[in-house]
C-alpha positions in Angstrom: 5.9 -9.5 6.9 2.7 -7.4 6.2 2.6 -4.3 4.1 -0.2 -2.0 3.2 -1.2 -1.5 -0.4 -2.2 2.1 0.2 0.8 3.0 2.5 3.4 2.6 -0.2 4.2 4.9 -3.1 6.2 4.8 -6.3 6.9 7.7 -8.6 5.5 5.7 -11.5 1.9 4.3 -10.9 2.8 1.2 -13.0 5.8 0.4 -10.8 3.5 0.7 -7.8 1.0 -1.6 -9.3 3.6 -4.2 -10.2 5.1 -4.1 -6.7 1.8 -4.4 -4.9 0.3 -6.9 -7.2 3.2 -9.1 -8.3 6.3 -8.6 -6.1 5.1 -7.9 -2.6 2.5 -10.8 -2.5 5.4 -13.2 -2.9 7.2 -11.9 0.2 4.4 -10.5 2.4 0.8 -10.4 3.3 -0.8 -7.5 1.5 -3.5 -5.6 3.3 -5.2 -2.1 3.4 -4.3 0.5 6.0 -7.6 -0.3 7.8 -6.8 -4.0 7.9 -3.3 -3.3 9.1 -4.6 -1.1 11.9 -7.0 -3.9 12.9 -4.1 -6.4 13.0 -2.0 -4.1 15.1 -4.8 -3.5 17.6 -5.6 -7.3 17.8 -1.9 -8.0 18.4 -1.7 -5.4 21.2 -4.9 -6.9 22.8 -3.5 -10.4 22.6 -0.2 -9.3 24.1 -2.0 -7.5 27.0 -4.1 -10.5 27.7 -1.1 -12.8 27.7 0.8 -10.6 30.1 -2.0 -10.9 32.6 -1.7 -14.7 32.9 
């Protein structure tokens, strides 16, 4: 699973920090929104290329 650090929110900034720095990294790859967009675009491109073969 991949999650964006700046796509999640918590009411308490400290809760957000603990989740994104301590909890989520144990369960997911943590990336920025820009990195997530790049991953999604790369995935679409790979899928399109694979479907041509």
